[in-house]
Every structure is written in structure tokens, then in C-alpha cells.
N, CA, C and O of each residue as an XYZ file, in Angstrom:
920
protein
N      99.047     94.985     96.296
C      98.961     96.141     97.143
C      98.216     95.873     98.412
O      98.677     96.235     99.494
N      97.035     95.227     98.299
C      96.246     94.983     99.518
C      96.989     94.083    100.466
O      96.933     94.286    101.679
N      97.678     93.101     99.951
C      98.429     92.171    100.783
C      99.620     92.836    101.462
O     100.088     92.381    102.506
N     100.101     93.910    100.861
C     101.241     94.607    101.425
C     100.900     95.573    102.544
O     101.779     96.073    103.246
N      99.598     95.827    102.699
C      99.134     96.744    103.773
C      98.681     95.933    104.955
O      98.191     94.815    104.796
N      98.840     96.483    106.141
C      98.504     95.777    107.363
C      97.608     96.630    108.221
O      97.475     97.832    107.989
N      96.975     96.002    109.237
C      96.198     96.689    110.197
C      95.031     97.496    109.630
O      94.361     97.052    108.698
N      94.800     98.632    110.172
C      93.628     99.416    109.813
C      93.747     99.922    108.382
O      92.733    100.125    107.714
N      94.959    100.127    107.908
C      95.103    100.633    106.511
C      94.733     99.538    105.495
O      94.206     99.838    104.424
N      95.002     98.305    105.824
C      94.540     97.193    104.970
C      93.025     97.178    104.859
O      92.470     96.984    103.777
N      92.362     97.386    105.994
C      90.904     97.412    106.010
C      90.349     98.586    105.260
O      89.354     98.455    104.548
N      90.963     99.712    105.402
C      90.497    100.920    104.714
C      90.648    100.777    103.158
O      89.767    101.187    102.402
N      91.752    100.203    102.728
C      91.927    100.018    101.303
C      90.951     98.998    100.728
O      90.511     99.131     99.586
N      90.617     97.992    101.507
C      89.604     97.012    101.069
C      88.242     97.683    100.850
O      87.486     97.283     99.965
N      87.934     98.700    101.656
C      86.679     99.425    101.447
C      86.779    100.384    100.271
O      85.808    100.580     99.541
N      87.935    100.973    100.090
C      88.147    101.829     98.900
C      87.917    101.028     97.626
O      87.221    101.469     96.712
N      88.504     99.865     97.587
C      88.429     99.015     96.376
C      87.092     98.247     96.313
O      86.492     98.143     95.243
N      86.643     97.729     97.417
C      85.438     96.928     97.435
C      84.157     97.716     97.285
O      83.140     97.165     96.864
N      84.186     99.006     97.624
C      82.969     99.817     97.494
C      83.114    101.033     96.639
O      82.148    101.778     96.475
N      84.312    101.281     96.065
C      84.487    102.418     95.186
C      84.463    103.726     95.936
O      83.999    104.734     95.403
N      84.964    103.734     97.189
C      84.903    104.958     98.001
C      86.019    105.912     97.634
O      87.093    105.495     97.201
N      85.760    107.182     97.808
C      86.799    108.204     97.772
C      87.514    108.183     99.141
O      86.992    107.651    100.121
N      88.704    108.767     99.177
C      89.459    108.806    100.415
C      88.703    109.485    101.542
O      88.587    108.943    102.642
N      88.189    110.676    101.260
C      87.452    111.442    102.287
C      86.228    110.707    102.738
O      85.906    110.731    103.926
N      85.502    110.027    101.804
C      84.339    109.250    102.204
C      84.720    108.142    103.147
O      83.967    107.831    104.070
N      85.873    107.536    102.940
C      86.297    106.425    103.776
C      86.600    106.946    105.180
O      86.099    106.383    106.154
N      87.355    107.940    105.307
C      87.766    108.409    106.647
C      86.621    109.020    107.410
O      86.636    109.033    108.640
N      85.591    109.544    106.684
C      84.415    110.160    107.328
C      83.285    109.177    107.653
O      82.230    109.582    108.139
N      83.510    107.870    107.381
C      82.500    106.896    107.705
C      82.219    106.861    109.193
O      83.133    106.932    110.015
N      80.923    106.747    109.535
C      80.534    106.605    110.961
C      79.893    105.230    111.093
O      79.499    104.608    110.107
N      79.798    104.773    112.342
C      79.269    103.432    112.617
C      77.895    103.277    111.978
O      77.614    102.243    111.372
N      77.052    104.263    112.098
C      75.682    104.128    111.613
C      75.606    103.982    110.058
O      74.574    103.578    109.522
N      76.696    104.312    109.366
C      76.702    104.265    107.902
C      76.868    102.842    107.374
O      76.689    102.605    106.179
N      77.210    101.890    108.248
C      77.444    100.514    107.849
C      76.184     99.707    108.044
O      75.662     99.631    109.156
N      75.680     99.096    106.969
C      74.499     98.259    107.063
C      74.899     96.809    106.706
O      74.917     96.415    105.540
N      75.216     96.042    107.755
C      75.673     94.688    107.536
C      74.589     93.773    107.032
O      74.883     92.834    106.293
N      73.345     94.007    107.402
C      72.238     93.172    106.987
C      71.974     93.284    105.475
O      71.615     92.303    104.824
N      72.159     94.497    104.932
C      71.940     94.720    103.498
C      73.253     94.727    102.695
O      73.246     94.876    101.473
N      74.376     94.563    103.410
C      75.715     94.610    102.737
C      75.873     95.922    101.982
O      76.270     95.947    100.817
N      75.551     97.010    102.675
C      75.619     98.309    102.036
C      76.351     99.310    102.946
O      76.364     99.200    104.172
N      76.952    100.282    102.271
C      77.561    101.448    102.934
C      76.803    102.682    102.502
O      76.637    102.914    101.304
N      76.349    103.460    103.427
C      75.650    104.688    103.095
C      76.640    105.883    103.149
O      77.275    106.126    104.176
N      76.752    106.609    102.039
C      77.653    107.735    101.928
C      76.801    109.023    102.005
O      75.936    109.252    101.160
N      77.057    109.845    103.014
C      76.276    111.071    103.167
C      77.084    112.254    102.766
O      78.277    112.354    103.053
N      76.397    113.175    102.078
C      76.973    114.509    101.775
C      78.347    114.330    101.102
O      79.341    114.922    101.522
N      78.376    113.516    100.070
C      79.641    113.246     99.333
C      79.937    114.445     98.391
O      79.354    115.523     98.502
N      80.849    114.189     97.491
C      81.211    115.205     96.502
C      79.969    115.679     95.741
O      79.188    114.863     95.252
N      79.790    117.011     95.643
C      78.608    117.507     94.973
C      77.390    117.481     95.913
O      76.260    117.675     95.464
N      77.620    117.241     97.222
C      76.565    117.189     98.221
C      75.510    116.135     97.870
O      74.309    116.369     98.005
N      75.977    114.994     97.428
C      75.086    113.904     97.016
C      75.222    112.746     98.030
O      76.314    112.449     98.515
N      74.110    112.122     98.325
C      74.083    110.919     99.163
C      73.905    109.685     98.251
O      73.275    109.761     97.196
N      74.466    108.572     98.680
C      74.314    107.328     97.892
C      74.600    106.142     98.743
O      75.094    106.267     99.864
N      74.285    104.960     98.204
C      74.664    103.702     98.864
C      75.592    102.954     97.933
O      75.459    103.042     96.712
N      76.533    102.218     98.504
C      77.419    101.397     97.726
C      77.627    100.086     98.407
O      76.966     99.797     99.404
N      78.538     99.270     97.894
C      78.663     97.900     98.350
C      79.511     97.807     99.640
O      80.524     98.492     99.782
N      79.073     96.949    100.562
C      79.875     96.518    101.670
C      80.315     95.087    101.390
O      79.514     94.167    101.555
N      81.582     94.862    100.963
C      82.014     93.505    100.545
C      81.827     92.450    101.628
O      82.110     92.692    102.801
N      81.358     91.308    101.232
C      81.175     90.208    102.205
C      82.516     89.763    102.787
O      82.581     89.339    103.941
N      83.561     89.854    102.014
C      84.881     89.346    102.446
C      85.410     90.149    103.653
O      86.209     89.633    104.434
N      84.968     91.399    103.801
C      85.545     92.231    104.830
C      84.651     92.320    106.051
O      85.024     92.971    107.027
N      83.464     91.680    106.035
C      82.498     91.821    107.139
C      83.057     91.382    108.486
O      82.951     92.118    109.467
N      83.657     90.184    108.547
C      84.170     89.682    109.794
C      85.280     90.551    110.346
O      85.297     90.872    111.534
N      86.216     90.934    109.474
C      87.316     91.787    109.861
C      86.844     93.136    110.363
O      87.368     93.671    111.340
N      85.825     93.692    109.665
C      85.267     94.974    110.031
C      84.554     94.914    111.363
O      84.691     95.818    112.187
N      83.797     93.859    111.579
C      83.121     93.741    112.860
C      84.071     93.590    114.047
O      83.819     94.096    115.140
N      85.180     92.872    113.795
C      86.210     92.803    114.857
C      86.825     94.156    115.108
O      87.107     94.498    116.256
N      87.041     94.937    114.069
C      87.593     96.294    114.207
C      86.637     97.158    114.989
O      87.054     97.927    115.854
N      85.340     97.038    114.690
C      84.358     97.883    115.389
C      84.259     97.519    116.853
O      83.971     98.388    117.676
N      84.482     96.287    117.202
C      84.459     95.869    118.608
C      85.591     96.584    119.323
O      85.402     97.000    120.466
N      86.719     96.744    118.734
C      87.854     97.446    119.336
C      87.554     98.911    119.442
O      87.898     99.539    120.443
N      86.903     99.490    118.412
C      86.521    100.898    118.443
C      85.548    101.137    119.610
O      85.677    102.119    120.341
N      84.605    100.258    119.771
C      83.601    100.397    120.815
C      84.284    100.346    122.193
O      83.932    101.120    123.083
N      85.235     99.460    122.367
C      85.920     99.365    123.664
C      86.656    100.670    123.951
O      86.611    101.181    125.070
N      87.327    101.202    122.945
C      88.036    102.477    123.137
C      87.050    103.595    123.487
O      87.317    104.426    124.356
N      85.910    103.601    122.797
C      84.897    104.619    123.051
C      84.358    104.527    124.469
O      84.148    105.544    125.129
N      84.136    103.305    124.933
C      83.627    103.133    126.330
C      84.657    103.583    127.331
O      84.306    104.141    128.370
N      85.906    103.356    127.045
C      86.979    103.826    127.927
C      87.022    105.357    127.920
O      87.234    105.970    128.966
N      86.826    105.972    126.771
C      86.799    107.446    126.676
C      85.627    107.988    127.485
O      85.776    108.979    128.199
N      84.461    107.347    127.380
C      83.286    107.785    128.125
C      83.524    107.719    129.638
O      83.095    108.594    130.391
N      84.203    106.685    130.048
C      84.512    106.519    131.516
C      85.393    107.627    131.981
O      85.401    107.951    133.169
N      86.143    108.228    131.081
C      87.062    109.329    131.480
C      86.424    110.677    131.281
O      87.086    111.706    131.416
N      85.108    110.687    130.952
C      84.414    111.914    130.717
C      84.615    112.473    129.324
O      84.305    113.640    129.084
N      85.118    111.687    128.409
C      85.423    112.116    127.014
C      84.391    111.490    126.071
O      83.205    111.413    126.394
N      84.852    111.055    124.923
C      83.974    110.297    124.009
C      83.159    111.124    123.053
O      82.261    110.595    122.397
N      83.443    112.407    122.951
C      82.674    113.256    122.045
C      83.246    113.182    120.612
O      84.450    113.020    120.416
N      82.359    113.302    119.638
C      82.738    113.316    118.269
C      82.044    114.496    117.585
O      80.886    114.760    117.909
N      82.672    115.215    116.667
C      81.993    116.333    115.999
C      80.873    115.851    115.111
O      81.037    114.847    114.418
N      79.743    116.528    115.104
C      78.583    116.167    114.341
C      78.447    117.098    113.135
O      78.837    118.264    113.208
N      77.894    116.589    112.021
C      77.710    117.439    110.868
C      76.646    118.481    111.023
O      75.662    118.270    111.732
N      76.829    119.613    110.364
C      75.841    120.684    110.306
C      75.476    121.165    111.724
O      76.352    121.430    112.548
N      74.155    121.272    111.988
C      73.724    121.795    113.274
C      73.162    120.699    114.205
O      72.392    120.999    115.117
N      73.544    119.452    113.977
C      73.017    118.345    114.774
C      73.440    118.448    116.223
O      72.716    118.004    117.114
N      74.581    119.016    116.467
C      75.051    119.121    117.847
C      74.164    120.001    118.696
O      74.052    119.810    119.907
N      73.523    120.983    118.042
C      72.567    121.842    118.794
C      71.207    121.161    118.939
O      70.546    121.307    119.967
N      70.797    120.434    117.936
C      69.500    119.780    117.993
C      69.535    118.541    118.876
O      68.568    118.244    119.577
N      70.667    117.807    118.841
C      70.795    116.608    119.655
C      72.090    116.670    120.443
O      73.082    116.068    120.029
N      72.115    117.355    121.529
C      73.374    117.605    122.244
C      74.035    116.353    122.813
O      75.240    116.364    123.065
N      73.277    115.273    123.022
C      73.836    114.033    123.558
C      74.314    113.084    122.467
O      75.004    112.107    122.758
N      73.954    113.361    121.210
C      74.291    112.420    120.134
C      75.805    112.306    119.900
O      76.276    111.276    119.418
N      76.558    113.339    120.231
C      77.993    113.333    119.952
C      78.717    112.216    120.752
O      79.835    111.827    120.415
N      78.055    111.713    121.814
C      78.692    110.657    122.585
C      78.132    109.255    122.299
O      78.594    108.261    122.859
N      77.152    109.204    121.438
C      76.563    107.896    121.077
C      77.517    107.147    120.156
O      78.191    107.726    119.305
N      77.543    105.818    120.367
C      78.510    104.996    119.578
C      78.221    105.043    118.084
O      79.142    105.014    117.268
N      76.946    105.113    117.727
C      76.608    105.083    116.283
C      77.155    106.277    115.500
O      77.320    106.222    114.281
N      77.433    107.360    116.238
C      77.958    108.582    115.580
C      79.465    108.596    115.555
O      80.056    109.488    114.947
N      80.108    107.640    116.191
C      81.567    107.604    116.218
C      82.106    107.237    114.848
O      81.427    106.569    114.070
N      83.326    107.671    114.548
C      83.949    107.352    113.304
C      84.364    105.891    113.234
O      84.773    105.329    114.250
N      84.273    105.254    112.060
C      84.681    103.869    111.885
C      86.173    103.748    112.088
O      86.661    102.751    112.620
N      86.909    104.786    111.653
C      88.344    104.819    111.739
C      88.814    105.987    112.570
O      89.298    106.976    112.019
N      88.687    105.903    113.882
C      89.043    107.057    114.736
C      90.529    107.239    114.861
O      91.315    106.302    114.720
N      90.896    108.492    115.133
C      92.306    108.774    115.349
C      92.756    108.225    116.706
O      91.951    108.037    117.618
N      94.055    107.974    116.813
C      94.600    107.477    118.079
C      94.682    108.599    119.118
O      94.567    108.368    120.322
N      94.883    109.806    118.621
C      95.035    110.950    119.503
C      93.715    111.639    119.741
O      92.874    111.661    118.842
N      93.495    112.203    120.916
C      92.309    112.948    121.209
C      92.404    114.356    120.620
O      93.506    114.863    120.411
N      91.272    114.986    120.355
C      91.285    116.350    119.890
C      90.407    117.205    120.775
O      89.473    116.715    121.409
N      90.718    118.489    120.812
C      89.999    119.433    121.662
C      89.034    120.238    120.805
O      89.457    120.924    119.875
N      87.766    120.163    121.102
C      86.728    120.908    120.371
C      86.670    122.315    121.000
O      86.182    122.488    122.117
N      87.170    123.299    120.269
C      87.193    124.661    120.804
C      85.825    125.264    120.991
O      85.649    126.132    121.846
N      84.856    124.831    120.222
C      83.491    125.383    120.334
C      82.809    124.945    121.594
O      82.111    125.727    122.240
N      83.016    123.636    121.967
C      82.364    123.110    123.155
C      83.262    123.030    124.332
O      82.800    122.942    125.470
N      84.570    123.059    124.079
C      85.526    122.932    125.157
C      85.764    121.491    125.603
O      86.460    121.250    126.589
N      85.173    120.516    124.860
C      85.292    119.101    125.266
C      86.331    118.385    124.421
O      86.766    118.875    123.379
N      86.713    117.216    124.900
C      87.685    116.387    124.236
C      87.015    115.185    123.629
O      86.064    114.651    124.200
N      87.501    114.737    122.456
C      86.954    113.553    121.797
C      87.899    113.030    120.761
O      89.090    113.340    120.784
N      87.377    112.227    119.838
C      88.223    111.615    118.797
C      87.719    112.045    117.402
O      86.531    111.937    117.096
N      88.632    112.521    116.589
C      88.336    112.806    115.190
C      88.664    111.527    114.399
O      89.096    110.521    114.962
N      88.447    111.599    113.093
C      88.796    110.405    112.267
C      90.299    110.433    111.953
O      90.956    111.466    112.083
N      90.824    109.272    111.535
C      92.243    109.147    111.202
C      92.563    110.137    110.073
O      91.741    110.357    109.184
N      93.732    110.714    110.115
C      94.091    111.730    109.138
C      94.321    111.093    107.756
O      94.876    110.001    107.635
N      93.873    111.819    106.721
C      93.960    111.261    105.344
C      95.394    110.962    104.945
O      95.655    109.968    104.266
N      96.341    111.825    105.365
C      97.730    111.663    104.957
C      98.337    110.343    105.449
O      99.256    109.817    104.821
N      97.835    109.809    106.554
C      98.403    108.551    107.066
C      98.115    107.423    106.129
O      98.981    106.580    105.898
N      96.906    107.376    105.571
C      96.564    106.334    104.589
C      97.365    106.547    103.316
O      97.864    105.586    102.730
N      97.496    107.804    102.877
C      98.240    108.080    101.648
C      99.672    107.631    101.779
O     100.238    107.072    100.840
N     100.290    107.875    102.973
C     101.680    107.454    103.168
C     101.773    105.964    103.205
O     102.707    105.401    102.635
N     100.819    105.271    103.870
C     100.859    103.795    103.957
C     100.753    103.155    102.571
O     101.394    102.140    102.301
N      99.939    103.755    101.693
C      99.777    103.219    100.355
C     101.036    103.424     99.554
O     101.443    102.536     98.806
N     101.651    104.552     99.690
C     102.913    104.828     98.969
C     103.991    103.865     99.399
O     104.713    103.338     98.553
N     104.124    103.617    100.698
C     105.134    102.704    101.194
C     104.837    101.281    100.767
O     105.761    100.514    100.495
N     103.555    100.909    100.703
C     103.218     99.529    100.275
C     103.557     99.378     98.788
O     104.059     98.328     98.387
N     103.301    100.379     97.976
C     103.615    100.295     96.577
C     105.105    100.147     96.355
O     105.532     99.368     95.503
N     105.893    100.880     97.106
C     107.359    100.769     97.030
C     107.828     99.366     97.468
O     108.758     98.808     96.885
N     107.177     98.809     98.495
C     107.627     97.534     99.002
C     107.379     96.371     98.066
O     108.086     95.365     98.128
N     106.381     96.494     97.193
C     106.093     95.401     96.247
C     106.632     95.701     94.866
O     106.375     94.959     93.918
N     107.398     96.813     94.747
C     108.030     97.120     93.473
C     107.142     97.713     92.418
O     107.409     97.570     91.224
N     106.059     98.396     92.851
C     105.171     99.066     91.861
C     105.746    100.483     91.659
O     105.817    101.261     92.610
N     106.140    100.803     90.465
C     106.795    102.072     90.222
C     105.856    103.098     89.606
O     106.271    104.211     89.285
N     104.593    102.726     89.440
C     103.620    103.692     88.977
C     103.119    104.502     90.177
O     103.315    104.102     91.325
N     102.488    105.616     89.915
C     101.933    106.454     90.980
C     100.633    105.808     91.495
O      99.662    105.655     90.754
N     100.643    105.434     92.786
C      99.493    104.817     93.395
C      98.985    105.696     94.535
O      99.739    106.080     95.429
N      97.695    106.003     94.482
C      97.080    106.816     95.520
C      95.820    106.116     96.004
O      95.416    105.124     95.397
N      95.178    106.589     97.074
C      93.908    105.991     97.481
C      92.853    105.992     96.351
O      92.034    105.079     96.250
N      92.898    107.043     95.503
C      91.911    107.087     94.418
C      92.130    105.997     93.381
O      91.209    105.663     92.636
N      93.348    105.430     93.319
C      93.609    104.360     92.389
C      92.698    103.152     92.627
O      92.308    102.461     91.686
N      92.366    102.912     93.897
C      91.520    101.775     94.213
C      90.050    102.026     93.788
O      89.332    101.089     93.438
N      89.634    103.258     93.824
C      88.293    103.619     93.325
C      88.262    103.454     91.792
O      87.282    102.956     91.240
N      89.317    103.867     91.127
C      89.431    103.630     89.674
C      89.360    102.148     89.359
O      88.674    101.728     88.426
N      90.077    101.364     90.149
C      90.113     99.920     89.926
C      88.757     99.290     90.133
O      88.350     98.400     89.386
N      88.050     99.763     91.167
C      86.675     99.284     91.416
C      85.807     99.469     90.137
O      85.179     98.535     89.637
N      85.815    100.698     89.656
C      84.950    101.009     88.477
C      85.350    100.181     87.263
O      84.499     99.618     86.574
N      86.650    100.113     87.010
C      87.147     99.365     85.817
C      86.791     97.883     85.923
O      86.312     97.297     84.952
N      87.014     97.276     87.068
C      86.770     95.847     87.226
C      85.312     95.519     87.251
O      84.915     94.434     86.827
N      84.489     96.439     87.743
C      83.003     96.211     87.694
C      82.517     96.182     86.248
O      81.708     95.336     85.868
N      83.021     97.114     85.452
C      82.642     97.166     84.048
C      83.171     95.929     83.278
O      82.472     95.349     82.448
N      84.396     95.561     83.579
C      84.985     94.366     82.945
C      84.219     93.123     83.320
O      84.164     92.173     82.539
N      83.618     93.107     84.515
C      82.821     91.927     84.917
C      81.411     91.900     84.275
O      80.651     90.948     84.449
N      81.103     92.944     83.551
C      79.833     92.942     82.815
C      78.697     93.721     83.463
O      77.572     93.692     82.963
N      78.965     94.421     84.569
C      77.891     95.184     85.217
C      77.518     96.404     84.368
O      78.368     97.004     83.710
N      76.237     96.753     84.398
C      75.721     97.847     83.639
C      76.403     99.191     84.051
O      76.632     99.443     85.234
N      76.702     99.999     83.087
C      77.393    101.249     83.359
C      76.538    102.175     84.249
O      77.082    102.959     85.026
N      75.210    102.084     84.136
C      74.342    102.906     84.959
C      74.444    102.486     86.434
O      74.417    103.319     87.340
N      74.560    101.180     86.640
C      74.744    100.660     88.041
C      76.062    101.154     88.614
O      76.127    101.601     89.760
N      77.103    101.069     87.813
C      78.422    101.549     88.280
C      78.373    103.067     88.553
O      78.982    103.547     89.508
N      77.654    103.804     87.717
C      77.526    105.223     87.953
C      76.885    105.523     89.275
O      77.337    106.407     90.004
N      75.835    104.797     89.596
C      75.162    104.989     90.920
C      76.044    104.616     92.101
O      76.030    105.292     93.129
N      76.813    103.537     91.954
C      77.673    103.122     93.037
C      78.805    104.136     93.274
O      79.229    104.352     94.410
N      79.281    104.748     92.193
C      80.346    105.740     92.334
C      79.815    107.106     92.696
O      80.588    107.947     93.156
N      78.521    107.372     92.511
C      77.983    108.662     92.814
C      78.284    109.725     91.836
O      78.336    110.904     92.189
N      78.489    109.338     90.580
C      78.716    110.318     89.515
C      77.425    110.953     89.120
O      76.419    110.267     88.939
N      77.433    112.283     88.978
C      76.261    113.030     88.532
C      76.008    112.784     87.055
O      74.864    112.641     86.622
N      77.093    112.736     86.284
C      77.000    112.660     84.829
C      77.541    111.298     84.348
O      78.583    110.850     84.828
N      76.863    110.655     83.431
C      77.275    109.379     82.919
C      78.607    109.448     82.181
O      79.365    108.478     82.184
N      78.895    110.561     81.562
C      80.162    110.679     80.820
C      81.353    110.534     81.734
O      82.414    110.078     81.308
N      81.192    110.919     82.996
C      82.319    110.707     83.933
C      82.576    109.267     84.169
O      83.734    108.864     84.282
N      81.530    108.448     84.251
C      81.713    106.989     84.426
C      82.243    106.358     83.152
O      82.997    105.387     83.211
N      81.865    106.888     82.014
C      82.292    106.316     80.739
C      83.761    106.381     80.498
O      84.283    105.645     79.660
N      84.460    107.253     81.217
C      85.913    107.300     80.980
C      86.590    105.995     81.358
O      87.672    105.683     80.860
N      85.940    105.217     82.257
C      86.567    103.935     82.623
C      86.468    102.906     81.520
O      87.202    101.918     81.538
N      85.596    103.105     80.576
C      85.531    102.148     79.447
C      86.759    102.262     78.572
O      87.062    101.327     77.831
N      87.477    103.365     78.627
C      88.665    103.536     77.833
C      89.880    102.770     78.369
O      90.853    102.575     77.640
N      89.835    102.341     79.614
C      90.929    101.611     80.198
C      90.598    100.168     80.453
O      91.401     99.437     81.033
N      89.405     99.736     80.019
C      89.056     98.332     80.167
C      89.931     97.433     79.308
O      90.271     97.770     78.173
N      90.284     96.294     79.864
C      91.155     95.354     79.130
C      90.383     94.290     78.388
O      90.989     93.483     77.684
N      89.035     94.253     78.520
C      88.261     93.160     77.988
C      88.453     92.960     76.503
O      88.599     91.830     76.035
N      88.453     94.046     75.762
C      88.533     93.982     74.314
C      89.989     94.096     73.797
O      90.254     93.947     72.604
N      90.926     94.368     74.745
C      92.280     94.609     74.305
C      93.255     93.505     74.642
O      94.419     93.552     74.243
N      92.775     92.493     75.391
C      93.637     91.355     75.698
C      93.940     90.590     74.450
O      93.028     90.219     73.710
N      95.184     90.349     74.199
C      95.571     89.531     73.058
C      95.761     90.305     71.764
O      96.190     89.718     70.770
N      95.466     91.568     71.735
C      95.675     92.358     70.503
C      97.167     92.486     70.287
O      97.904     92.756     71.236
N      97.619     92.304     69.092
C      99.005     92.316     68.748
C      99.373     93.645     68.079
O      98.673     94.097     67.172
N     100.438     94.254     68.512
C     100.909     95.492     67.884
C     101.379     95.223     66.451
O     101.938     94.159     66.187
N     101.169     96.154     65.526
C     101.650     95.961     64.167
C     103.144     95.699     64.106
O     103.586     94.937     63.246
N     103.937     96.297     64.982
C     105.363     96.074     64.989
C     105.671     94.660     65.396
O     106.578     94.046     64.833
N     104.925     94.101     66.386
C     105.141     92.735     66.770
C     104.691     91.758     65.671
O     105.268     90.682     65.520
N     103.672     92.135     64.917
C     103.251     91.296     63.778
C     104.344     91.194     62.724
O     104.566     90.144     62.119
N     105.028     92.341     62.524
C     106.097     92.355     61.540
C     107.250     91.484     61.914
O     107.812     90.762     61.090
N     107.609     91.568     63.233
C     108.788     90.824     63.671
C     108.480     89.350     63.948
O     109.370     88.501     63.988
N     107.164     89.077     64.142
C     106.791     87.731     64.513
C     106.335     86.895     63.291
O     105.985     85.725     63.445
N     106.339     87.471     62.127
C     105.929     86.711     60.991
C     104.460     86.979     60.627
O     103.916     88.038     60.942
N     103.836     86.013     59.966
C     102.460     86.191     59.469
C     101.455     85.943     60.630
O     100.820     84.892     60.714
N     101.346     86.927     61.487
C     100.363     86.822     62.570
C      99.122     87.619     62.165
O      99.202     88.835     61.988
N      97.996     86.961     62.019
C      96.790     87.634     61.533
C      96.235     88.601     62.590
O      96.446     88.402     63.786
N      95.549     89.611     62.159
C      94.881     90.538     63.078
C      93.689     89.840     63.681
O      92.961     89.146     62.972
N      93.472     90.001     64.949
C      92.348     89.355     65.678
C      91.022     89.885     65.110
O      90.922     91.028     64.665
N      89.989     88.988     65.145
C      88.706     89.354     64.626
C      87.616     89.241     65.684
O      86.474     88.886     65.388
N      88.006     89.562     66.969
C      87.017     89.465     68.046
C      86.657     90.843     68.605
O      86.105     90.904     69.704
N      86.930     91.923     67.932
C      86.595     93.238     68.370
C      85.651     93.959     67.401
O      84.889     93.326     66.671
N      85.718     95.293     67.408
C      84.819     96.044     66.514
C      85.177     95.789     65.085
O      84.317     95.870     64.209
N      86.442     95.477     64.818
C      86.904     95.234     63.446
C      86.273     93.977     62.818
O      86.450     93.708     61.630
N      85.524     93.202     63.656
C      84.852     92.021     63.173
C      83.841     92.361     62.109
O      83.441     91.502     61.323
N      83.409     93.659     62.081
C      82.439     94.080     61.106
C      83.085     94.344     59.708
O      82.396     94.473     58.696
N      84.418     94.414     59.712
C      85.100     94.734     58.443
C      85.057     93.526     57.510
O      85.105     92.388     57.978
N      84.966     93.757     56.174
C      85.013     92.640     55.236
C      86.386     91.946     55.277
O      87.391     92.561     55.634
N      86.410     90.695     54.917
C      87.655     89.897     54.985
C      88.741     90.524     54.094
O      89.921     90.504     54.445
N      88.348     91.063     52.976
C      89.393     91.525     52.057
C      90.090     92.778     52.619
O      91.153     93.160     52.129
N      89.500     93.421     53.645
C      90.181     94.584     54.243
C      91.246     94.204     55.228
O      92.012     95.074     55.643
N      91.344     92.955     55.630
C      92.344     92.496     56.561
C      93.583     92.073     55.822
O      93.516     91.450     54.762
N      94.702     92.415     56.385
C      96.003     92.105     55.702
C      96.974     91.514     56.687
O      96.861     91.724     57.894
N      97.913     90.787     56.177
C      99.084     90.341     56.911
C     100.221     91.326     56.749
O     100.383     91.916     55.681
N     101.009     91.511     57.790
C     102.138     92.414     57.690
C     103.358     91.652     57.208
O     104.430     92.237     57.054
């Protein structure tokens, strides 16, 4: 899937999967939220009005910095035209009226088209629309022959599952995902493949002959006499 995506959508999906971001968290990222020195992404006012930090993958650092250089060039061109404003959260625009034109407050993934702020009467750039990434992911899934339903949230699910399969503590994964309750994170343990790889279906045992039941899972605690051949 990642290889089938190109341009900015490829970069966005790498952040979804590499940091466990939600779609809205990804499109709402601002320049100041990226901490390259600590390899972290700061997520502000996420679902449930919670702030958190998550991973900024090393693999994407160079590509992301190159992308930000292009964003900065576009922003400087907008400023030269008397534009370059970006909407600020909450009441920051009243407290810091000049902040909306600062580069650090610009979106990491700005829209190509300018928008008109009806409150201020000024023109600037909003973030890329969520539906554009959703459409790109759907087209990429079709192009590689994936017939399952794939959405931006699929990459967040994959992040959580693969982190747990790699042996990371579930509490750590909970913090990276920003889950309030641990039971929400625990749902990913039900789709982990670590303990299910190589397990043979009883029907396959019957058709394949005397194939013994594996003894590397929870059933390892069972006495030998309780195991049977089909």
C-alpha cells in the first residue's frame, strides 16, 4: 500500500503508520508539532481533548524535511503577495495577531488552493482536505489488488498491532495511541498473529493426516493425555 502511493499522500500514510496517527491528527499537523531532534510528533487537542507525543519515524525524516522546504517556499511566496495567513486554534488569533503568518504555525500538509477567512477578511491556506487522502488510499488499494476495505485508520490499526507483535509493552502503545482506557488498546491483542502463526485448523488436520496440535500456545499447559490426533 505504501509503495502504491506517491507524493504527499505517500508521506502522509507513512506518518499514519509510523506514528499511529488518526486522519484528522495528520492533516492538522503544524510545523511546530514536529520535533526532529527528539524524533517525536506532538499531537494537540486530539480525540477526547487529549494531548500526547508519538513517534516520528527516522525513515521519513529526510523526505519530510524536503517537503517542509517546499512548504516554506510556498509560504514565503504567499507572504510576498500579502497572504500567508493560517487559522489558529481557540483564541490565539486575538492574543497573538501576527502568529497566523509565522511559518511554525503553518500546516505541514497545506492545501493547494487558498481559502478566505470570513472573520478576518484575509486569504491564506488551510490543510489538505481529508477526503483527498481517503480517495488516494482507496485507489492505491485497488491498484495493488487489495479487496478488503482500507481506510486511513487501517494504518493506525496496523501501527498498534505491529508494535504489540514486536514485543512493546501495551501501556507504551496505549500512550502512543492516546487511548484513555487500556481496554481500548487491548482490542489489538485479539488480531495479533504472534501466537496464531502455524496453527492448523482441525479440518486441515483431518485431511492432512496425523498432524499433531501445536504446543507453543496457551494449550501448552494442558496435560499430554488431553491432546489427540484427528
